[in-house]
N, CA, C, O and the ligand as a Tripos MOL2 file, in Angstrom:
@<TRIPOS>MOLECULE
protein
  237   235    60     0     0
PROTEIN
NO_CHARGES

@<TRIPOS>ATOM
      1 N           2.7330   37.6630    6.5180 N.3       1 MET1
      2 CA          3.4820   38.8540    6.0870 C.3       1 MET1
      3 C           4.8840   38.8310    6.6870 C.2       1 MET1
      4 O           5.1090   38.3780    7.8090 O.2       1 MET1
      5 N           5.7930   39.3310    5.8970 N.am      2 GLY2
      6 CA          7.1620   39.4020    6.4000 C.3       2 GLY2
      7 C           8.0110   38.2260    5.9640 C.2       2 GLY2
      8 O           9.2230   38.3460    5.7890 O.2       2 GLY2
      9 N           7.3760   37.1220    5.7960 N.am      3 GLU3
     10 CA          8.1340   35.9350    5.3920 C.3       3 GLU3
     11 C           8.7150   36.0640    3.9890 C.2       3 GLU3
     12 O           9.7510   35.4850    3.6630 O.2       3 GLU3
     13 N           8.0200   36.8310    3.1830 N.am      4 ARG4
     14 CA          8.4290   36.9380    1.7800 C.3       4 ARG4
     15 C           9.7750   37.6180    1.6080 C.2       4 ARG4
     16 O          10.4250   37.5050    0.5690 O.2       4 ARG4
     17 N          10.1680   38.3170    2.6400 N.am      5 HIS5
     18 CA         11.4490   38.9900    2.5490 C.3       5 HIS5
     19 C          12.6090   38.0020    2.5350 C.2       5 HIS5
     20 O          13.6890   38.2860    2.0160 O.2       5 HIS5
     21 N          12.3620   36.8710    3.1000 N.am      6 LYS6
     22 CA         13.4220   35.8770    3.1970 C.3       6 LYS6
     23 C          13.4830   35.0420    1.9160 C.2       6 LYS6
     24 O          12.8020   34.0260    1.7770 O.2       6 LYS6
     25 N          14.2890   35.4890    1.0240 N.am      7 VAL7
     26 CA         14.4520   34.7680   -0.2350 C.3       7 VAL7
     27 C          15.7400   33.9720   -0.2000 C.2       7 VAL7
     28 O          16.7990   34.4770    0.1720 O.2       7 VAL7
     29 N          15.6260   32.7430   -0.5880 N.am      8 ARG8
     30 CA         16.8180   31.8960   -0.6190 C.3       8 ARG8
     31 C          17.6560   32.2940   -1.8260 C.2       8 ARG8
     32 O          17.2400   32.1260   -2.9720 O.2       8 ARG8
     33 N          18.8320   32.8170   -1.5510 N.am      9 THR9
     34 CA         19.6760   33.2890   -2.6410 C.3       9 THR9
     35 C          20.8260   32.3110   -2.8980 C.2       9 THR9
     36 O          21.7150   32.5770   -3.7080 O.2       9 THR9
     37 N          20.7910   31.2210   -2.2210 N.am     10 GLY10
     38 CA         21.8720   30.2650   -2.3910 C.3      10 GLY10
     39 C          23.0300   30.5290   -1.4590 C.2      10 GLY10
     40 O          24.1790   30.1980   -1.7520 O.2      10 GLY10
     41 N          22.7090   31.1260   -0.3430 N.am     11 HIS11
     42 CA         23.7340   31.3300    0.6830 C.3      11 HIS11
     43 C          24.4140   30.0100    1.0080 C.2      11 HIS11
     44 O          23.7810   28.9620    1.1390 O.2      11 HIS11
     45 N          25.6860   30.1070    1.1270 N.am     12 LYS12
     46 CA         26.4120   28.8790    1.4610 C.3      12 LYS12
     47 C          26.1070   28.4350    2.8710 C.2      12 LYS12
     48 O          25.8780   27.2500    3.1170 O.2      12 LYS12
     49 N          26.1020   29.3710    3.7990 N.am     13 ARG13
     50 CA         25.8720   28.9830    5.1890 C.3      13 ARG13
     51 C          24.9330   29.9650    5.8870 C.2      13 ARG13
     52 O          25.0640   31.1840    5.7720 O.2      13 ARG13
     53 N          24.0240   29.4070    6.5800 N.am     14 GLU14
     54 CA         23.1880   30.2070    7.4670 C.3      14 GLU14
     55 C          23.4840   29.8530    8.9150 C.2      14 GLU14
     56 O          22.9730   30.4620    9.8550 O.2      14 GLU14
     57 N          24.3260   28.8470    9.0530 N.am     15 TYR15
     58 CA         24.7550   28.4330   10.3740 C.3      15 TYR15
     59 C          26.2600   28.5290   10.4690 C.2      15 TYR15
     60 O          26.9720   28.4100    9.4710 O.2      15 TYR15
     61 N          26.7350   28.7450   11.6860 N.am     16 CYS16
     62 CA         28.1760   28.6980   11.8890 C.3      16 CYS16
     63 C          28.6570   27.2560   11.7680 C.2      16 CYS16
     64 O          28.0750   26.3410   12.3490 O.2      16 CYS16
     65 N          29.7090   27.0740   11.0170 N.am     17 SER17
     66 CA         30.2090   25.7090   10.7930 C.3      17 SER17
     67 C          30.9030   25.1510   12.0350 C.2      17 SER17
     68 O          31.1410   23.9490   12.1510 O.2      17 SER17
     69 N          31.2190   26.0550   12.9540 N.am     18 ASN18
     70 CA         31.9390   25.6040   14.1430 C.3      18 ASN18
     71 C          30.9910   25.3210   15.3250 C.2      18 ASN18
     72 O          31.0150   24.2360   15.9050 O.2      18 ASN18
     73 N          30.1620   26.3120   15.6670 N.am     19 CYS19
     74 CA         29.2950   26.1460   16.8270 C.3      19 CYS19
     75 C          27.8410   25.9290   16.4400 C.2      19 CYS19
     76 O          26.9750   25.7550   17.2970 O.2      19 CYS19
     77 N          27.5810   25.9420   15.1070 N.am     20 LEU20
     78 CA         26.2650   25.6640   14.5610 C.3      20 LEU20
     79 C          25.1740   26.6320   15.0080 C.2      20 LEU20
     80 O          23.9870   26.3060   14.9890 O.2      20 LEU20
     81 N          25.6010   27.8310   15.4100 N.am     21 SER21
     82 CA         24.6090   28.8440   15.7270 C.3      21 SER21
     83 C          23.9470   29.3450   14.4470 C.2      21 SER21
     84 O          24.6040   29.5330   13.4240 O.2      21 SER21
     85 N          22.6540   29.5540   14.5220 N.am     22 PHE22
     86 CA         21.9530   30.1300   13.3830 C.3      22 PHE22
     87 C          22.2890   31.6150   13.3270 C.2      22 PHE22
     88 O          22.1310   32.3390   14.3110 O.2      22 PHE22
     89 N          22.7530   32.0570   12.1620 N.am     23 PHE23
     90 CA         23.1910   33.4340   12.0280 C.3      23 PHE23
     91 C          22.0100   34.4060   11.9940 C.2      23 PHE23
     92 O          21.1150   34.2930   11.1560 O.2      23 PHE23
     93 N          22.0290   35.3540   12.9160 N.am     24 VAL24
     94 CA         21.0430   36.4000   12.9410 C.3      24 VAL24
     95 C          21.7590   37.7440   12.9810 C.2      24 VAL24
     96 O          21.9850   38.3070   14.0530 O.2      24 VAL24
     97 N          22.1180   38.2600   11.7900 N.am     25 PRO25
     98 CA         22.8170   39.5420   11.7610 C.3      25 PRO25
     99 C          21.8980   40.6690   12.1820 C.2      25 PRO25
    100 O          20.7250   40.6620   11.8090 O.2      25 PRO25
    101 N          22.3880   41.6500   12.9550 N.am     26 PRO26
    102 CA         23.7610   41.7320   13.4390 C.3      26 PRO26
    103 C          23.8940   41.1510   14.8510 C.2      26 PRO26
    104 O          24.8830   41.3970   15.5410 O.2      26 PRO26
    105 N          22.9170   40.3990   15.2590 N.am     27 LYS27
    106 CA         22.8780   39.9070   16.6400 C.3      27 LYS27
    107 C          24.0830   39.0450   16.9870 C.2      27 LYS27
    108 O          24.7880   39.2990   17.9640 O.2      27 LYS27
    109 N          24.3040   38.0330   16.1770 N.am     28 ASN28
    110 CA         25.3880   37.1170   16.5320 C.3      28 ASN28
    111 C          26.3470   36.8420   15.3770 C.2      28 ASN28
    112 O          27.1390   35.9000   15.4080 O.2      28 ASN28
    113 N          26.2520   37.6820   14.3760 N.am     29 VAL29
    114 CA         27.1880   37.5240   13.2470 C.3      29 VAL29
    115 C          27.4650   38.8870   12.6250 C.2      29 VAL29
    116 O          26.5930   39.7510   12.5300 O.2      29 VAL29
    117 N          28.7040   39.0360   12.2120 N.am     30 ARG30
    118 CA         29.0730   40.2650   11.5300 C.3      30 ARG30
    119 C          29.3550   39.9270   10.0920 C.2      30 ARG30
    120 O          30.2300   39.1120    9.7990 O.2      30 ARG30
    121 N          28.6280   40.5390    9.1990 N.am     31 VAL31
    122 CA         28.7780   40.2400    7.7780 C.3      31 VAL31
    123 C          29.4880   41.3890    7.1060 C.2      31 VAL31
    124 O          29.0900   42.5470    7.2290 O.2      31 VAL31
    125 N          30.5410   41.0550    6.3950 N.am     32 ARG32
    126 CA         31.2830   42.0850    5.6660 C.3      32 ARG32
    127 C          31.4520   41.6320    4.2380 C.2      32 ARG32
    128 O          31.7480   40.4710    3.9570 O.2      32 ARG32
    129 N          31.2570   42.5760    3.3470 N.am     33 THR33
    130 CA         31.4670   42.2450    1.9410 C.3      33 THR33
    131 C          32.5390   43.1610    1.3580 C.2      33 THR33
    132 O          32.7320   44.2870    1.8160 O.2      33 THR33
    133 N          33.1980   42.6800    0.3900 N.am     34 GLY34
    134 CA         34.2080   43.4800   -0.2600 C.3      34 GLY34
    135 C          35.0490   42.6520   -1.1830 C.2      34 GLY34
    136 O          35.3190   41.4810   -0.9160 O.2      34 GLY34
    137 N          35.4650   43.2580   -2.2690 N.am     35 ARG35
    138 CA         36.3510   42.5700   -3.1910 C.3      35 ARG35
    139 C          35.7690   41.2300   -3.6500 C.2      35 ARG35
    140 O          36.4920   40.2500   -3.8350 O.2      35 ARG35
    141 N          34.4560   41.2130   -3.8280 N.am     36 GLY36
    142 CA         33.8470   39.9960   -4.3540 C.3      36 GLY36
    143 C          33.7670   38.8650   -3.3710 C.2      36 GLY36
    144 O          33.5470   37.7110   -3.7380 O.2      36 GLY36
    145 N          33.9530   39.2130   -2.0910 N.am     37 ARG37
    146 CA         33.8920   38.1620   -1.0950 C.3      37 ARG37
    147 C          33.0210   38.5780    0.0780 C.2      37 ARG37
    148 O          32.8440   39.7660    0.3450 O.2      37 ARG37
    149 N          32.4980   37.6220    0.7500 N.am     38 VAL38
    150 CA         31.7180   37.8510    1.9590 C.3      38 VAL38
    151 C          32.4040   37.1610    3.1070 C.2      38 VAL38
    152 O          32.7800   35.9930    3.0110 O.2      38 VAL38
    153 N          32.5650   37.8810    4.1870 N.am     39 SER39
    154 CA         33.0960   37.2360    5.3880 C.3      39 SER39
    155 C          32.0990   37.3850    6.5060 C.2      39 SER39
    156 O          31.5700   38.4680    6.7540 O.2      39 SER39
    157 N          31.8510   36.2870    7.1740 N.am     40 MET40
    158 CA         30.9050   36.2940    8.2790 C.3      40 MET40
    159 C          31.6220   35.8890    9.5390 C.2      40 MET40
    160 O          32.1760   34.7940    9.6320 O.2      40 MET40
    161 N          31.6080   36.7800   10.5080 N.am     41 THR41
    162 CA         32.2760   36.5060   11.7790 C.3      41 THR41
    163 C          31.2260   36.1200   12.8240 C.2      41 THR41
    164 O          30.3430   36.9080   13.1640 O.2      41 THR41
    165 N          31.3420   34.9290   13.3070 N.am     42 CYS42
    166 CA         30.4150   34.4490   14.3120 C.3      42 CYS42
    167 C          30.7790   35.0710   15.6680 C.2      42 CYS42
    168 O          31.9070   34.9350   16.1420 O.2      42 CYS42
    169 N          29.8210   35.7430   16.2700 N.am     43 LYS43
    170 CA         30.1060   36.3820   17.5400 C.3      43 LYS43
    171 C          30.0240   35.3980   18.6970 C.2      43 LYS43
    172 O          30.4070   35.7090   19.8250 O.2      43 LYS43
    173 N          29.5230   34.2190   18.4030 N.am     44 GLU44
    174 CA         29.4130   33.2070   19.4530 C.3      44 GLU44
    175 C          30.7580   32.5890   19.7330 C.2      44 GLU44
    176 O          31.1500   32.4150   20.8870 O.2      44 GLU44
    177 N          31.4780   32.2520   18.6480 N.am     45 CYS45
    178 CA         32.7280   31.5240   18.8380 C.3      45 CYS45
    179 C          33.9050   32.2080   18.1590 C.2      45 CYS45
    180 O          35.0540   31.8130   18.3610 O.2      45 CYS45
    181 N          33.6280   33.2380   17.3500 N.am     46 GLY46
    182 CA         34.7010   33.9850   16.7240 C.3      46 GLY46
    183 C          35.1840   33.4360   15.4100 C.2      46 GLY46
    184 O          36.1240   33.9680   14.8190 O.2      46 GLY46
    185 N          34.5530   32.3760   14.9410 N.am     47 THR47
    186 CA         34.9510   31.7980   13.6680 C.3      47 THR47
    187 C          34.5980   32.7140   12.5090 C.2      47 THR47
    188 O          33.4910   33.2480   12.4430 O.2      47 THR47
    189 N          35.5410   32.8900   11.6000 N.am     48 VAL48
    190 CA         35.3020   33.6950   10.4060 C.3      48 VAL48
    191 C          35.1510   32.7810    9.2160 C.2      48 VAL48
    192 O          36.0070   31.9370    8.9510 O.2      48 VAL48
    193 N          34.0600   32.9550    8.5020 N.am     49 GLN49
    194 CA         33.8250   32.1670    7.2970 C.3      49 GLN49
    195 C          33.7920   33.0930    6.1160 C.2      49 GLN49
    196 O          33.2470   34.1950    6.1820 O.2      49 GLN49
    197 N          34.3760   32.6410    5.0400 N.am     50 ARG50
    198 CA         34.4090   33.4640    3.8410 C.3      50 ARG50
    199 C          33.9610   32.6610    2.6490 C.2      50 ARG50
    200 O          34.2060   31.4580    2.5540 O.2      50 ARG50
    201 N          33.3100   33.3380    1.7520 N.am     51 TYR51
    202 CA         32.9550   32.7030    0.5020 C.3      51 TYR51
    203 C          32.7620   33.7650   -0.5670 C.2      51 TYR51
    204 O          32.5390   34.9320   -0.2430 O.2      51 TYR51
    205 N          32.8440   33.3820   -1.8280 N.am     52 PRO52
    206 CA         32.7110   34.3490   -2.9240 C.3      52 PRO52
    207 C          31.3480   34.9970   -2.9210 C.2      52 PRO52
    208 O          30.3450   34.3550   -2.6090 O.2      52 PRO52
    209 N          31.3120   36.2570   -3.2650 N.am     53 LEU53
    210 CA         30.0730   37.0170   -3.2540 C.3      53 LEU53
    211 C          29.0760   36.4790   -4.2750 C.2      53 LEU53
    212 O          27.8780   36.7460   -4.1790 O.2      53 LEU53
    213 N          29.5570   35.7430   -5.2230 N.am     54 ALA54
    214 CA         28.6890   35.1910   -6.2540 C.3      54 ALA54
    215 C          27.5700   34.3660   -5.6630 C.2      54 ALA54
    216 O          26.4810   34.2820   -6.2300 O.2      54 ALA54
    217 N          27.8420   33.7520   -4.5110 N.am     55 TYR55
    218 CA         26.8320   32.9260   -3.8740 C.3      55 TYR55
    219 C          25.6830   33.7370   -3.3250 C.2      55 TYR55
    220 O          24.5760   33.2280   -3.1500 O.2      55 TYR55
    221 N          25.9480   35.0060   -3.0520 N.am     56 ALA56
    222 CA         24.9400   35.8490   -2.4120 C.3      56 ALA56
    223 C          24.3780   36.8770   -3.3980 C.2      56 ALA56
    224 O          23.6930   37.8200   -3.0030 O.2      56 ALA56
    225 N          24.6630   36.6910   -4.6240 N.am     57 ARG57
    226 CA         24.2210   37.6600   -5.6340 C.3      57 ARG57
    227 C          22.7100   37.7720   -5.6560 C.2      57 ARG57
    228 O          21.9820   36.7820   -5.5770 O.2      57 ARG57
    229 N          22.2690   39.0070   -5.7680 N.am     58 LYS58
    230 CA         20.8330   39.2410   -5.8250 C.3      58 LYS58
    231 C          20.3530   39.2220   -7.2680 C.2      58 LYS58
    232 O          21.1040   39.5140   -8.1990 O.2      58 LYS58
    233 N          19.0900   38.8730   -7.4260 N.am     59 GLY59
    234 CA         18.4930   38.8580   -8.7430 C.3      59 GLY59
    235 C          18.6970   37.5020   -9.3360 C.2      59 GLY59
    236 O          18.2700   37.2500  -10.4630 O.2      59 GLY59
    237 ZN         30.2820   30.0370   15.8170 Zn       60 ZN60
@<TRIPOS>BOND
     1     1     2 1
     2     2     3 1
     3     3     4 2
     4     3     5 am
     5     5     6 1
     6     6     7 1
     7     7     8 2
     8     7     9 am
     9     9    10 1
    10    10    11 1
    11    11    12 2
    12    11    13 am
    13    13    14 1
    14    14    15 1
    15    15    16 2
    16    15    17 am
    17    17    18 1
    18    18    19 1
    19    19    20 2
    20    19    21 am
    21    21    22 1
    22    22    23 1
    23    23    24 2
    24    23    25 am
    25    25    26 1
    26    26    27 1
    27    27    28 2
    28    27    29 am
    29    29    30 1
    30    30    31 1
    31    31    32 2
    32    31    33 am
    33    33    34 1
    34    34    35 1
    35    35    36 2
    36    35    37 am
    37    37    38 1
    38    38    39 1
    39    39    40 2
    40    39    41 am
    41    41    42 1
    42    42    43 1
    43    43    44 2
    44    43    45 am
    45    45    46 1
    46    46    47 1
    47    47    48 2
    48    47    49 am
    49    49    50 1
    50    50    51 1
    51    51    52 2
    52    51    53 am
    53    53    54 1
    54    54    55 1
    55    55    56 2
    56    55    57 am
    57    57    58 1
    58    58    59 1
    59    59    60 2
    60    59    61 am
    61    61    62 1
    62    62    63 1
    63    63    64 2
    64    63    65 am
    65    65    66 1
    66    66    67 1
    67    67    68 2
    68    67    69 am
    69    69    70 1
    70    70    71 1
    71    71    72 2
    72    71    73 am
    73    73    74 1
    74    74    75 1
    75    75    76 2
    76    75    77 am
    77    77    78 1
    78    78    79 1
    79    79    80 2
    80    79    81 am
    81    81    82 1
    82    82    83 1
    83    83    84 2
    84    83    85 am
    85    85    86 1
    86    86    87 1
    87    87    88 2
    88    87    89 am
    89    89    90 1
    90    90    91 1
    91    91    92 2
    92    91    93 am
    93    93    94 1
    94    94    95 1
    95    95    96 2
    96    95    97 am
    97    97    98 1
    98    98    99 1
    99    99   100 2
   100    99   101 am
   101   101   102 1
   102   102   103 1
   103   103   104 2
   104   103   105 am
   105   105   106 1
   106   106   107 1
   107   107   108 2
   108   107   109 am
   109   109   110 1
   110   110   111 1
   111   111   112 2
   112   111   113 am
   113   113   114 1
   114   114   115 1
   115   115   116 2
   116   115   117 am
   117   117   118 1
   118   118   119 1
   119   119   120 2
   120   119   121 am
   121   121   122 1
   122   122   123 1
   123   123   124 2
   124   123   125 am
   125   125   126 1
   126   126   127 1
   127   127   128 2
   128   127   129 am
   129   129   130 1
   130   130   131 1
   131   131   132 2
   132   131   133 am
   133   133   134 1
   134   134   135 1
   135   135   136 2
   136   135   137 am
   137   137   138 1
   138   138   139 1
   139   139   140 2
   140   139   141 am
   141   141   142 1
   142   142   143 1
   143   143   144 2
   144   143   145 am
   145   145   146 1
   146   146   147 1
   147   147   148 2
   148   147   149 am
   149   149   150 1
   150   150   151 1
   151   151   152 2
   152   151   153 am
   153   153   154 1
   154   154   155 1
   155   155   156 2
   156   155   157 am
   157   157   158 1
   158   158   159 1
   159   159   160 2
   160   159   161 am
   161   161   162 1
   162   162   163 1
   163   163   164 2
   164   163   165 am
   165   165   166 1
   166   166   167 1
   167   167   168 2
   168   167   169 am
   169   169   170 1
   170   170   171 1
   171   171   172 2
   172   171   173 am
   173   173   174 1
   174   174   175 1
   175   175   176 2
   176   175   177 am
   177   177   178 1
   178   178   179 1
   179   179   180 2
   180   179   181 am
   181   181   182 1
   182   182   183 1
   183   183   184 2
   184   183   185 am
   185   185   186 1
   186   186   187 1
   187   187   188 2
   188   187   189 am
   189   189   190 1
   190   190   191 1
   191   191   192 2
   192   191   193 am
   193   193   194 1
   194   194   195 1
   195   195   196 2
   196   195   197 am
   197   197   198 1
   198   198   199 1
   199   199   200 2
   200   199   201 am
   201   201   202 1
   202   202   203 1
   203   203   204 2
   204   203   205 am
   205   205   206 1
   206   206   207 1
   207   207   208 2
   208   207   209 am
   209   209   210 1
   210   210   211 1
   211   211   212 2
   212   211   213 am
   213   213   214 1
   214   214   215 1
   215   215   216 2
   216   215   217 am
   217   217   218 1
   218   218   219 1
   219   219   220 2
   220   219   221 am
   221   221   222 1
   222   222   223 1
   223   223   224 2
   224   223   225 am
   225   225   226 1
   226   226   227 1
   227   227   228 2
   228   227   229 am
   229   229   230 1
   230   230   231 1
   231   231   232 2
   232   231   233 am
   233   233   234 1
   234   234   235 1
   235   235   236 2
@<TRIPOS>SUBSTRUCTURE
     1 MET1         2 RESIDUE 1 A MET
     2 GLY2         6 RESIDUE 1 A GLY
     3 GLU3        10 RESIDUE 1 A GLU
     4 ARG4        14 RESIDUE 1 A ARG
     5 HIS5        18 RESIDUE 1 A HIS
     6 LYS6        22 RESIDUE 1 A LYS
     7 VAL7        26 RESIDUE 1 A VAL
     8 ARG8        30 RESIDUE 1 A ARG
     9 THR9        34 RESIDUE 1 A THR
    10 GLY10       38 RESIDUE 1 A GLY
    11 HIS11       42 RESIDUE 1 A HIS
    12 LYS12       46 RESIDUE 1 A LYS
    13 ARG13       50 RESIDUE 1 A ARG
    14 GLU14       54 RESIDUE 1 A GLU
    15 TYR15       58 RESIDUE 1 A TYR
    16 CYS16       62 RESIDUE 1 A CYS
    17 SER17       66 RESIDUE 1 A SER
    18 ASN18       70 RESIDUE 1 A ASN
    19 CYS19       74 RESIDUE 1 A CYS
    20 LEU20       78 RESIDUE 1 A LEU
    21 SER21       82 RESIDUE 1 A SER
    22 PHE22       86 RESIDUE 1 A PHE
    23 PHE23       90 RESIDUE 1 A PHE
    24 VAL24       94 RESIDUE 1 A VAL
    25 PRO25       98 RESIDUE 1 A PRO
    26 PRO26      102 RESIDUE 1 A PRO
    27 LYS27      106 RESIDUE 1 A LYS
    28 ASN28      110 RESIDUE 1 A ASN
    29 VAL29      114 RESIDUE 1 A VAL
    30 ARG30      118 RESIDUE 1 A ARG
    31 VAL31      122 RESIDUE 1 A VAL
    32 ARG32      126 RESIDUE 1 A ARG
    33 THR33      130 RESIDUE 1 A THR
    34 GLY34      134 RESIDUE 1 A GLY
    35 ARG35      138 RESIDUE 1 A ARG
    36 GLY36      142 RESIDUE 1 A GLY
    37 ARG37      146 RESIDUE 1 A ARG
    38 VAL38      150 RESIDUE 1 A VAL
    39 SER39      154 RESIDUE 1 A SER
    40 MET40      158 RESIDUE 1 A MET
    41 THR41      162 RESIDUE 1 A THR
    42 CYS42      166 RESIDUE 1 A CYS
    43 LYS43      170 RESIDUE 1 A LYS
    44 GLU44      174 RESIDUE 1 A GLU
    45 CYS45      178 RESIDUE 1 A CYS
    46 GLY46      182 RESIDUE 1 A GLY
    47 THR47      186 RESIDUE 1 A THR
    48 VAL48      190 RESIDUE 1 A VAL
    49 GLN49      194 RESIDUE 1 A GLN
    50 ARG50      198 RESIDUE 1 A ARG
    51 TYR51      202 RESIDUE 1 A TYR
    52 PRO52      206 RESIDUE 1 A PRO
    53 LEU53      210 RESIDUE 1 A LEU
    54 ALA54      214 RESIDUE 1 A ALA
    55 TYR55      218 RESIDUE 1 A TYR
    56 ALA56      222 RESIDUE 1 A ALA
    57 ARG57      226 RESIDUE 1 A ARG
    58 LYS58      230 RESIDUE 1 A LYS
    59 GLY59      234 RESIDUE 1 A GLY
    60 ZN60       237 GROUP 0 **** ****
């Protein structure tokens, strides 16, 4: 139980490209969406990654 919630939606990154930390929001990553984009700020190293929201579209 519980595992089913984790659906692969085609996220571009689940790891920080800089320090390779596995993203666990909101523990070590801040995820912000807006204007069709997603920005993920790694709290470990401060790297900000952005990608089009299309990658994270639900359904
Ligand atoms: Zn990082």
